[in-house]
VODREN-409282 format. One record per residue: residue number from 1; residue in one letter; chain; x, z, y of N, C-alpha, C in turn. Coordinates in Angstrom, 3 decimals, always signed. Example, Ala and Ser with C-alpha at 12.3 -4.5 7.8 and 13.67 -1.06 7.14 Angstrom:
<pts>
1 A A +13.190 +7.800 -5.690 +12.300 +7.800 -4.500 +13.200 +7.800 -3.300;
2 S A +12.850 +7.080 -2.250 +13.670 +7.140 -1.060 +12.900 +7.870 +0.030;
</pts>
This chain:
<pts>
1 M A -117.043 -53.729 -132.321 -115.930 -54.295 -133.545 -116.511 -54.521 -134.988;
2 N A -116.720 -55.639 -135.552 -117.275 -56.239 -136.713 -116.662 -55.417 -137.760;
3 K A -117.361 -55.580 -139.022 -116.644 -54.958 -139.930 -115.535 -55.463 -140.440;
4 D A -115.244 -56.608 -140.689 -114.075 -57.291 -140.982 -112.650 -56.757 -140.070;
5 A A -112.973 -56.961 -138.658 -112.013 -56.435 -137.605 -111.825 -55.211 -138.120;
6 R A -112.527 -54.172 -138.233 -112.318 -52.850 -138.476 -111.471 -52.672 -140.075;
7 I A -111.859 -53.376 -140.543 -110.937 -53.417 -141.929 -109.820 -53.909 -141.833;
8 T A -109.657 -54.815 -141.245 -108.373 -55.521 -140.960 -107.336 -54.728 -140.342;
9 G A -107.988 -53.976 -139.127 -106.969 -52.950 -138.246 -106.520 -51.959 -138.915;
10 I A -107.535 -51.162 -140.300 -106.957 -50.007 -140.839 -105.808 -50.733 -142.034;
11 L A -106.110 -51.812 -142.580 -105.326 -52.552 -143.562 -103.826 -52.720 -142.920;
12 Q A -104.068 -53.182 -141.892 -102.280 -53.385 -141.152 -101.648 -52.239 -141.085;
13 K A -102.269 -51.077 -140.688 -101.531 -49.785 -140.914 -100.301 -49.571 -142.121;
14 Y A -101.311 -50.372 -143.371 -100.220 -50.147 -144.440 -99.876 -51.758 -145.038;
15 D A -99.517 -52.548 -143.851 -99.004 -53.929 -144.244 -99.845 -54.652 -145.065;
16 E A -100.999 -54.392 -145.300 -101.925 -55.589 -146.221 -103.028 -56.109 -145.378;
17 D A -103.814 -57.135 -145.462 -104.695 -57.616 -144.685 -105.738 -58.325 -145.807;
18 L A -106.655 -59.155 -145.104 -107.732 -59.717 -145.790 -107.369 -60.510 -147.018;
19 S A -105.961 -60.815 -147.274 -105.883 -61.975 -148.363 -105.742 -61.043 -149.734;
20 S A -105.890 -59.635 -149.705 -106.225 -58.722 -150.753 -107.494 -58.491 -151.103;
21 T A -108.151 -59.229 -150.225 -109.909 -58.448 -150.759 -110.617 -60.120 -150.804;
22 W A -111.645 -59.868 -151.347 -112.863 -61.282 -151.425 -114.147 -60.506 -151.393;
23 L A -114.909 -61.512 -150.983 -116.408 -61.416 -150.838 -117.226 -61.312 -152.505;
24 I A -117.966 -60.141 -153.025 -118.956 -60.368 -153.748 -120.442 -59.869 -153.489;
25 Q A -121.023 -61.124 -153.415 -122.384 -60.896 -152.772 -122.587 -60.228 -151.423;
26 G A -121.467 -60.735 -150.619 -121.783 -60.078 -149.193 -120.785 -58.866 -149.127;
27 Q A -120.407 -58.180 -150.339 -119.387 -56.869 -150.144 -118.122 -57.587 -150.133;
28 R A -117.485 -56.721 -149.165 -116.054 -56.941 -149.455 -115.495 -56.168 -150.575;
29 V A -114.530 -56.603 -151.166 -113.638 -55.805 -152.584 -112.276 -56.122 -152.552;
30 I A -111.403 -54.880 -152.589 -110.154 -55.081 -152.680 -109.532 -54.783 -153.882;
31 R A -108.283 -55.450 -154.127 -107.799 -55.279 -155.320 -106.929 -53.842 -155.718;
32 H A -107.207 -53.525 -156.889 -106.956 -52.114 -157.127 -105.359 -52.126 -156.933;
33 A A -104.469 -53.223 -156.923 -102.873 -53.140 -156.711 -102.686 -53.103 -155.409;
34 A A -103.502 -53.307 -154.589 -103.344 -53.116 -153.034 -103.374 -51.839 -152.724;
35 L A -104.466 -50.940 -153.395 -104.575 -49.766 -152.867 -103.671 -48.977 -153.444;
36 E A -103.016 -49.268 -154.691 -102.173 -48.762 -155.367 -100.844 -48.791 -154.105;
37 R A -100.574 -49.625 -153.612 -99.443 -49.886 -152.786 -99.979 -48.930 -151.350;
38 I A -100.881 -48.792 -150.922 -101.600 -48.260 -149.539 -101.314 -46.681 -150.040;
39 A A -101.705 -46.611 -151.366 -101.531 -44.992 -151.511 -99.900 -44.466 -151.747;
40 A A -99.062 -45.494 -151.948 -97.732 -44.992 -152.038 -97.129 -44.952 -150.550;
41 K A -97.584 -46.103 -149.860 -97.105 -46.172 -148.372 -97.302 -44.708 -147.678;
42 A A -98.672 -44.805 -147.966 -99.318 -43.442 -146.993 -98.884 -42.216 -147.219;
43 G A -98.351 -41.930 -148.702 -98.315 -40.636 -149.077 -99.556 -39.864 -149.765;
44 I A -100.115 -40.474 -150.438 -101.337 -40.045 -150.724 -100.974 -39.154 -152.267;
45 A A -101.319 -38.126 -152.440 -100.749 -37.222 -153.696 -101.880 -36.785 -154.074;
46 F A -101.843 -36.866 -155.635 -103.366 -36.660 -156.540 -102.962 -35.525 -157.202;
47 E A -104.259 -34.570 -157.561 -103.942 -33.517 -158.077 -104.510 -33.852 -159.590;
48 H A -104.335 -33.055 -160.735 -104.735 -33.496 -162.222 -106.318 -33.481 -162.403;
49 P A -106.702 -34.529 -162.762 -108.142 -34.836 -162.880 -108.656 -34.030 -163.847;
50 T A -110.066 -33.908 -163.321 -110.926 -32.967 -164.206 -111.950 -33.939 -164.822;
51 F A -111.981 -33.438 -166.564 -112.496 -34.425 -166.950 -114.216 -34.187 -167.218;
52 V A -114.873 -34.489 -166.638 -116.432 -33.988 -166.682 -117.123 -34.199 -167.913;
53 R A -116.966 -35.583 -168.316 -117.623 -35.982 -169.797 -117.156 -36.980 -170.328;
54 T A -116.596 -36.748 -171.390 -116.022 -37.678 -172.398 -116.422 -37.944 -173.469;
55 N A -116.553 -39.083 -174.375 -117.136 -39.273 -175.815 -116.144 -40.763 -175.774;
56 E A -116.835 -41.300 -177.032 -115.870 -42.560 -177.637 -116.238 -43.611 -176.459;
57 R A -117.441 -43.504 -175.874 -117.814 -44.893 -175.418 -117.918 -44.701 -173.801;
58 E A -117.707 -43.254 -173.366 -117.812 -43.157 -171.730 -116.608 -42.103 -171.373;
59 A A -116.354 -42.105 -169.973 -115.608 -41.334 -169.941 -116.163 -41.256 -167.793;
60 V A -116.146 -39.897 -167.461 -116.621 -39.589 -166.270 -115.409 -38.567 -165.809;
61 I A -114.681 -38.927 -165.012 -113.469 -38.410 -164.227 -113.602 -37.799 -162.969;
62 M A -113.302 -36.614 -162.377 -113.225 -36.131 -161.174 -111.598 -36.182 -160.498;
63 V A -111.280 -36.840 -159.661 -109.964 -36.661 -158.959 -110.136 -36.523 -157.386;
64 R A -109.147 -35.539 -157.040 -108.827 -35.187 -156.192 -107.439 -35.808 -155.566;
65 G A -107.482 -36.116 -154.047 -106.277 -36.690 -153.410 -106.060 -36.052 -152.390;
66 R A -104.735 -35.958 -151.607 -104.454 -35.439 -150.330 -103.690 -36.187 -149.419;
67 L A -104.124 -36.471 -148.416 -103.260 -37.097 -147.211 -103.064 -36.186 -145.728;
68 G A -101.740 -35.575 -145.953 -101.225 -34.939 -144.671 -102.442 -33.193 -145.019;
69 D A -102.958 -33.204 -144.379 -104.074 -32.096 -144.092 -105.156 -32.202 -144.802;
70 R A -105.833 -33.612 -145.113 -106.988 -33.989 -145.430 -106.886 -34.066 -146.950;
71 S A -108.171 -33.510 -147.450 -108.237 -33.666 -148.858 -109.684 -34.301 -149.257;
72 E A -109.803 -35.282 -150.225 -111.026 -35.711 -150.656 -111.024 -35.931 -151.873;
73 W A -112.059 -35.779 -152.759 -112.756 -35.858 -154.194 -113.541 -37.081 -154.478;
74 S A -113.306 -37.795 -155.603 -114.495 -38.617 -156.056 -114.714 -38.534 -157.492;
75 I A -115.851 -39.045 -158.040 -116.120 -39.250 -159.563 -115.971 -40.914 -159.993;
76 G A -115.103 -41.152 -161.231 -115.042 -42.245 -161.486 -115.740 -42.222 -162.839;
77 E A -116.740 -43.175 -163.053 -117.267 -43.330 -164.353 -117.209 -44.632 -165.208;
78 A A -116.910 -44.594 -166.397 -116.474 -45.898 -167.215 -117.886 -45.595 -168.648;
79 N A -118.777 -46.381 -168.381 -119.876 -46.363 -169.557 -119.477 -47.605 -170.394;
80 M A -119.229 -47.677 -171.360 -119.233 -49.296 -172.158 -120.734 -49.606 -172.306;
81 D A -121.756 -48.780 -172.470 -123.172 -49.688 -172.473 -123.559 -49.756 -171.126;
82 L A -123.137 -49.313 -169.956 -123.661 -49.489 -168.681 -123.071 -50.200 -167.887;
83 N A -121.884 -49.743 -167.460 -121.004 -50.404 -166.207 -119.363 -50.697 -166.768;
84 Y A -119.144 -51.030 -167.984 -117.979 -51.235 -168.342 -117.835 -52.220 -169.491;
85 R A -117.706 -53.246 -169.639 -117.774 -54.255 -170.493 -116.480 -55.036 -170.465;
86 T A -116.246 -55.361 -171.709 -114.885 -56.121 -172.136 -115.134 -57.239 -172.777;
87 S A -114.260 -58.351 -172.930 -114.747 -59.466 -173.915 -114.358 -58.928 -175.563;
88 E A -114.609 -59.558 -176.301 -114.294 -58.989 -177.980 -112.596 -58.862 -177.631;
89 K A -112.069 -59.942 -177.308 -110.612 -60.010 -177.637 -109.834 -59.001 -176.782;
90 Q A -110.716 -58.287 -175.702 -110.090 -57.276 -175.063 -110.079 -56.077 -175.271;
91 P A -109.256 -55.188 -175.554 -109.445 -53.562 -175.704 -109.905 -53.145 -174.860;
92 A A -110.732 -52.200 -174.759 -111.576 -51.241 -174.096 -110.668 -49.844 -173.855;
93 Y A -110.529 -49.587 -172.684 -109.953 -48.302 -172.154 -110.558 -47.497 -171.172;
94 P A -111.855 -46.852 -171.285 -112.731 -46.477 -170.440 -111.995 -45.153 -169.622;
95 Y A -111.475 -44.334 -170.347 -110.697 -43.298 -169.782 -109.904 -43.692 -168.369;
96 A A -108.896 -44.822 -168.831 -108.366 -45.483 -167.749 -109.434 -46.045 -166.546;
97 M A -110.005 -46.508 -167.058 -111.233 -47.133 -166.037 -111.776 -45.873 -165.085;
98 A A -112.250 -45.143 -165.915 -112.959 -44.039 -164.889 -111.895 -43.230 -164.090;
99 E A -110.529 -43.337 -164.633 -109.434 -42.936 -163.208 -109.005 -43.956 -162.310;
100 K A -108.806 -45.201 -162.496 -109.044 -45.978 -161.680 -109.844 -45.961 -160.559;
101 R A -111.260 -45.976 -161.156 -112.402 -45.883 -160.416 -112.266 -44.656 -159.058;
102 A A -111.944 -43.634 -159.966 -112.028 -42.231 -159.111 -110.895 -42.334 -157.874;
103 K A -109.679 -42.694 -158.412 -108.535 -42.665 -157.537 -108.802 -43.802 -156.129;
104 D A -109.463 -45.109 -156.701 -109.698 -45.931 -155.778 -110.849 -45.472 -154.933;
105 R A -111.601 -44.767 -155.062 -112.551 -44.285 -154.282 -111.926 -43.119 -153.351;
106 V A -111.091 -42.345 -153.831 -110.424 -41.471 -153.082 -109.696 -42.166 -151.905;
107 I A -108.803 -43.157 -152.447 -108.089 -43.760 -151.363 -108.795 -44.194 -150.092;
108 L A -109.965 -45.131 -150.624 -110.477 -45.513 -149.487 -111.279 -44.544 -148.459;
109 K A -111.099 -43.211 -149.199 -111.985 -42.013 -148.434 -110.925 -41.631 -147.416;
110 L A -109.468 -41.536 -147.981 -108.512 -41.132 -147.176 -108.000 -42.119 -145.860;
111 I A -108.163 -43.247 -146.259 -107.741 -44.017 -145.222 -108.861 -44.528 -144.415;
112 E A -110.231 -44.329 -144.523 -111.145 -44.426 -143.719 -111.950 -45.393 -144.276;
113 L A -111.648 -45.994 -145.360 -112.432 -47.484 -145.659 -113.660 -47.501 -146.563;
114 H A -114.250 -46.217 -146.812 -115.076 -46.010 -147.935 -116.411 -46.228 -147.078;
115 G A -116.979 -47.069 -147.939 -118.542 -47.738 -147.451 -118.162 -49.339 -147.065;
116 L A -116.650 -49.332 -146.454 -116.637 -50.894 -146.048 -116.129 -51.699 -147.107;
117 L A -115.287 -51.081 -147.930 -114.469 -51.918 -149.133 -115.015 -51.249 -149.905;
118 Y A -114.803 -52.143 -151.351 -114.937 -51.328 -152.645 -113.877 -51.747 -153.495;
119 S A -113.291 -50.964 -154.550 -112.163 -51.131 -155.265 -113.024 -52.597 -156.168;
120 E A -111.855 -53.663 -156.640 -112.304 -54.490 -157.533 -112.489 -53.858 -159.107;
121 E A -112.251 -52.344 -159.211 -112.453 -51.581 -160.304 -113.792 -51.294 -160.421;
122 E A -114.756 -51.299 -159.242 -116.109 -50.661 -159.090 -116.844 -51.886 -159.042;
123 A A -116.394 -53.105 -159.011 -117.438 -54.075 -158.773 -118.291 -54.986 -159.696;
124 D A -118.047 -54.176 -160.953 -118.717 -55.127 -161.727 -120.218 -55.229 -161.814;
125 E A -121.168 -54.328 -160.874 -122.106 -54.760 -160.704 -122.823 -55.733 -160.006;
126 F A -121.679 -55.748 -158.825 -121.790 -57.091 -158.068 -121.436 -58.336 -158.753;
127 K A -120.450 -58.332 -159.751 -120.030 -59.611 -160.414 -121.444 -60.065 -161.495;
128 E A -122.054 -58.861 -162.179 -123.099 -59.326 -162.746 -124.506 -59.883 -162.175;
129 S A -124.511 -59.181 -160.758 -125.824 -59.508 -159.494 -125.403 -60.834 -159.491;
130 A A -124.332 -61.230 -159.194 -123.671 -62.647 -158.742 -124.120 -63.584 -159.539;
131 A A -123.524 -63.112 -161.050 -123.922 -64.001 -162.148 -125.356 -64.605 -162.178;
132 G A -125.999 -63.166 -162.184 -127.333 -63.363 -162.555 -128.243 -64.246 -161.257;
133 N A -127.823 -63.882 -160.290 -128.106 -64.792 -158.966 -128.084 -66.449 -159.134;
134 R A -126.699 -66.582 -159.505 -126.295 -68.002 -159.821 -126.949 -68.707 -160.990;
135 R A -127.164 -68.115 -162.123 -128.222 -68.515 -162.903 -129.618 -68.906 -162.499;
136 E A -130.253 -67.731 -161.635 -131.279 -68.190 -160.959 -131.564 -69.493 -160.706;
137 I A -130.449 -69.523 -159.721 -130.189 -70.746 -158.608 -130.339 -71.924 -159.545;
138 M A -129.361 -71.912 -160.223 -129.482 -73.108 -161.302 -130.687 -73.379 -162.280;
139 S A -131.101 -72.338 -162.268 -132.638 -72.676 -162.779 -133.497 -73.263 -161.999;
140 D A -133.618 -72.948 -160.982 -134.170 -73.262 -159.754 -133.915 -74.847 -159.378;
141 A A -132.566 -75.020 -159.847 -132.491 -76.805 -159.830 -133.105 -77.538 -160.661;
142 V A -132.644 -76.964 -161.923 -133.619 -77.734 -162.941 -135.266 -77.891 -162.989;
143 M A -135.836 -76.908 -162.286 -137.092 -76.618 -162.240 -137.848 -77.685 -160.920;
144 S A -137.040 -77.413 -159.860 -137.193 -78.591 -158.739 -136.776 -79.776 -158.814;
145 G A -135.511 -80.239 -159.730 -135.354 -81.517 -160.015 -134.300 -81.881 -158.456;
146 K A -133.784 -81.056 -157.699 -133.004 -81.062 -156.602 -131.655 -80.456 -156.909;
147 P A -130.888 -80.854 -156.169 -129.265 -80.403 -156.005 -129.334 -78.991 -155.104;
148 V A -128.542 -77.988 -155.725 -128.501 -76.646 -155.000 -127.212 -76.645 -154.619;
149 V A -126.962 -76.201 -153.472 -125.561 -75.608 -152.921 -125.110 -74.136 -153.198;
150 L A -123.935 -74.236 -154.094 -123.376 -72.882 -154.304 -122.172 -72.883 -153.437;
151 D A -121.520 -71.696 -153.700 -120.239 -71.195 -153.163 -119.036 -72.238 -153.214;
152 D A -118.996 -72.943 -154.311 -117.751 -73.584 -154.968 -118.552 -75.140 -154.901;
153 G A -119.763 -75.461 -154.392 -120.024 -76.811 -154.236 -121.562 -77.008 -154.586;
154 V A -121.728 -78.416 -154.732 -123.000 -78.770 -154.809 -123.295 -78.693 -156.597;
155 V A -124.453 -78.457 -157.197 -124.688 -78.307 -158.210 -126.012 -79.514 -158.387;
156 H A -125.976 -80.622 -159.338 -126.930 -81.157 -159.367 -127.659 -80.727 -160.470;
157 P A -129.136 -81.383 -160.623 -129.828 -80.960 -161.687 -129.082 -80.929 -163.062;
158 S A -128.821 -82.107 -163.134 -128.563 -82.380 -164.607 -127.234 -81.423 -165.173;
159 D A -126.264 -80.914 -163.912 -125.055 -80.187 -164.035 -125.563 -78.867 -164.356;
160 A A -126.606 -78.494 -163.588 -126.887 -76.977 -164.210 -127.626 -77.179 -165.367;
161 L A -128.187 -78.209 -165.993 -128.932 -77.899 -167.024 -127.683 -78.109 -168.409;
162 K A -126.774 -78.482 -167.999 -125.504 -78.808 -169.136 -124.802 -77.183 -168.833;
163 R A -124.652 -76.751 -167.870 -124.426 -75.088 -167.706 -124.949 -74.245 -168.485;
164 H A -126.410 -74.364 -168.467 -127.407 -73.735 -169.310 -127.177 -73.564 -170.580;
165 V A -126.930 -74.926 -171.436 -126.684 -75.235 -172.530 -125.519 -74.794 -172.841;
166 D A -124.028 -74.580 -172.026 -123.074 -74.238 -172.729 -122.985 -72.828 -172.905;
167 E A -124.004 -72.101 -172.107 -124.054 -70.277 -172.008 -124.841 -70.080 -173.117;
168 Q A -125.712 -71.235 -173.961 -126.063 -70.164 -175.261 -125.111 -70.246 -176.386;
169 C A -125.421 -69.416 -177.266 -124.302 -68.719 -178.069 -124.803 -69.103 -179.465;
170 T A -125.941 -69.751 -179.724 -126.267 -70.184 -180.871 -127.271 -71.519 -181.105;
171 A A -127.259 -72.328 -182.013 -127.818 -73.623 -181.925 -129.284 -73.246 -181.632;
172 L A -129.753 -72.327 -182.128 -131.141 -72.157 -181.553 -131.373 -71.821 -180.598;
173 G A -130.536 -71.288 -179.828 -130.762 -70.874 -178.383 -130.576 -72.266 -177.413;
174 V A -129.803 -73.086 -178.169 -129.750 -74.648 -177.220 -131.242 -74.941 -177.674;
175 Q A -131.535 -75.102 -178.478 -133.127 -75.864 -179.073 -134.097 -74.998 -178.443;
176 N A -134.076 -74.022 -178.318 -135.491 -73.211 -177.508 -135.070 -73.493 -176.142;
177 Y A -134.384 -73.620 -175.598 -133.721 -73.754 -174.131 -134.179 -75.347 -173.893;
178 M A -134.038 -76.158 -174.412 -134.181 -77.584 -174.388 -135.890 -77.658 -174.206;
179 L A -136.382 -77.069 -175.268 -137.643 -77.111 -175.163 -138.645 -76.346 -174.289;
180 R A -137.948 -75.595 -173.210 -138.772 -74.678 -172.331 -139.537 -75.856 -171.626;
181 H A -140.789 -75.244 -171.107 -141.443 -76.072 -170.186 -141.133 -77.107 -169.057;
182 D A -140.027 -76.013 -168.160 -139.417 -76.776 -167.050 -138.442 -77.520 -167.449;
183 V A -137.552 -77.340 -168.442 -136.650 -78.140 -168.955 -137.474 -79.634 -169.337;
184 Q A -138.250 -79.831 -169.727 -138.925 -80.732 -170.522 -139.741 -81.190 -169.177;
185 T A -140.513 -80.802 -168.256 -140.658 -81.531 -167.099 -139.514 -82.160 -166.426;
186 Y A -138.438 -81.711 -166.429 -137.251 -82.128 -165.540 -136.873 -83.336 -166.308;
187 L A -136.773 -83.354 -167.463 -136.687 -84.454 -168.306 -137.286 -85.605 -168.590;
188 S A -138.560 -85.174 -168.448 -139.845 -86.740 -168.418 -139.659 -87.279 -166.832;
189 G A -139.043 -86.390 -165.972 -138.933 -87.130 -164.820 -137.752 -88.122 -164.105;
190 I A -136.798 -87.907 -165.071 -135.496 -88.879 -164.801 -135.620 -89.914 -165.490;
191 P A -134.582 -90.856 -165.308 -134.761 -92.043 -166.269 -133.949 -92.030 -167.585;
192 E A -134.662 -92.977 -168.194 -134.342 -92.529 -169.799 -132.947 -92.618 -170.020;
193 D A -132.205 -93.001 -169.348 -130.772 -93.275 -170.101 -129.899 -91.812 -169.782;
194 Q A -130.408 -91.197 -168.638 -129.927 -89.810 -168.116 -130.683 -88.923 -168.912;
195 R A -131.742 -88.980 -169.367 -132.401 -88.162 -170.453 -131.562 -87.990 -171.804;
196 D A -131.493 -89.221 -172.424 -130.696 -89.538 -173.667 -129.392 -88.824 -173.408;
197 D A -128.450 -88.952 -172.193 -127.525 -88.376 -172.280 -127.590 -86.559 -172.057;
198 L A -128.476 -85.993 -171.397 -128.832 -84.892 -171.558 -129.041 -84.206 -173.125;
199 R A -129.818 -85.156 -173.462 -130.305 -84.757 -175.102 -128.832 -84.639 -176.131;
200 D A -128.347 -85.852 -175.866 -127.159 -85.935 -177.034 -126.112 -85.088 -176.230;
201 Y A -125.916 -84.245 -175.065 -125.240 -83.164 -174.705 -125.439 -81.838 -175.201;
202 A A -127.202 -81.384 -175.579 -127.470 -80.280 -176.214 -127.116 -80.755 -177.599;
203 K A -127.326 -81.710 -178.293 -127.202 -81.904 -179.762 -125.634 -81.798 -179.878;
204 C A -124.801 -82.123 -179.262 -123.271 -81.843 -179.296 -122.969 -80.115 -179.217;
205 R A -123.385 -79.899 -178.146 -123.390 -78.276 -178.022 -123.907 -77.680 -179.482;
206 M A -124.939 -77.971 -180.318 -125.681 -77.348 -180.991 -124.933 -77.656 -182.404;
207 V A -124.364 -79.022 -182.405 -123.224 -79.063 -183.377 -121.985 -78.349 -183.602;
208 S A -121.275 -77.991 -182.356 -120.293 -77.194 -182.332 -120.413 -75.665 -182.389;
209 L A -121.936 -75.284 -182.678 -122.163 -73.745 -183.052 -122.712 -73.788 -184.454;
210 G A -122.562 -74.769 -184.987 -122.860 -75.105 -186.536 -123.889 -75.386 -186.898;
211 W A -124.810 -76.112 -186.348 -125.927 -76.992 -186.472 -125.765 -78.104 -187.471;
212 T A -126.358 -78.514 -188.383 -126.250 -79.740 -189.176 -127.304 -80.475 -189.269;
213 G A -128.104 -80.512 -188.392 -129.499 -81.324 -188.313 -130.429 -81.432 -189.510;
214 R A -130.014 -80.433 -190.311 -130.480 -80.337 -191.436 -131.639 -78.980 -191.898;
215 K A -132.886 -79.283 -192.530 -133.571 -77.884 -192.102 -133.081 -77.040 -193.466;
216 T A -133.301 -75.669 -193.259 -132.925 -75.076 -194.428 -133.615 -75.216 -195.452;
217 G A -133.148 -75.442 -196.876 -133.277 -75.822 -197.987 -133.604 -76.862 -198.155;
218 D A -132.975 -77.798 -197.407 -132.882 -79.535 -197.848 -131.803 -79.560 -198.717;
</pts>
């Protein structure tokens, strides 16, 4: 029996299926809400959590759960400098995240899916790895001058270059990226109209980031 068939068989016991999961870097991830439904349907009971380590930017919590005669425990960790990041507009709740991660792991252990499924609350490392690999692949597209195939479609070198430009947070960052040797090599090998279009795109991005086109002191 392959992994997905085994996962499907267990999820069906709790009226869930693979639609509550998705793949990140080859690892199947399940939604936290689905695990909460499974815990309620299975009758999993949790004991009071134990706070292993806590401070302003980190929470490490141990959670123990019981299903019938079986008991399992796990640790949930949320460190704002390592494995728990939020956007500037999104408030951070490391204690709640640590508890979610610990409970999700306990649920997966009790229903015998630990090691086959990961909770979405602990999938940040997969997301970051996938994002990093995606950036590397797009860089390869620019460097080789050839289209690359990603999960969501084909990316042409010019589109990859524009995505890299969009990722820059400062006008200087855009300028430095456009001056990179691999970027200059790619630009020199394409038709002039396409080259001008990409340079204009980068210039517009710089203007949107506050660049005025004047040197300091002018």
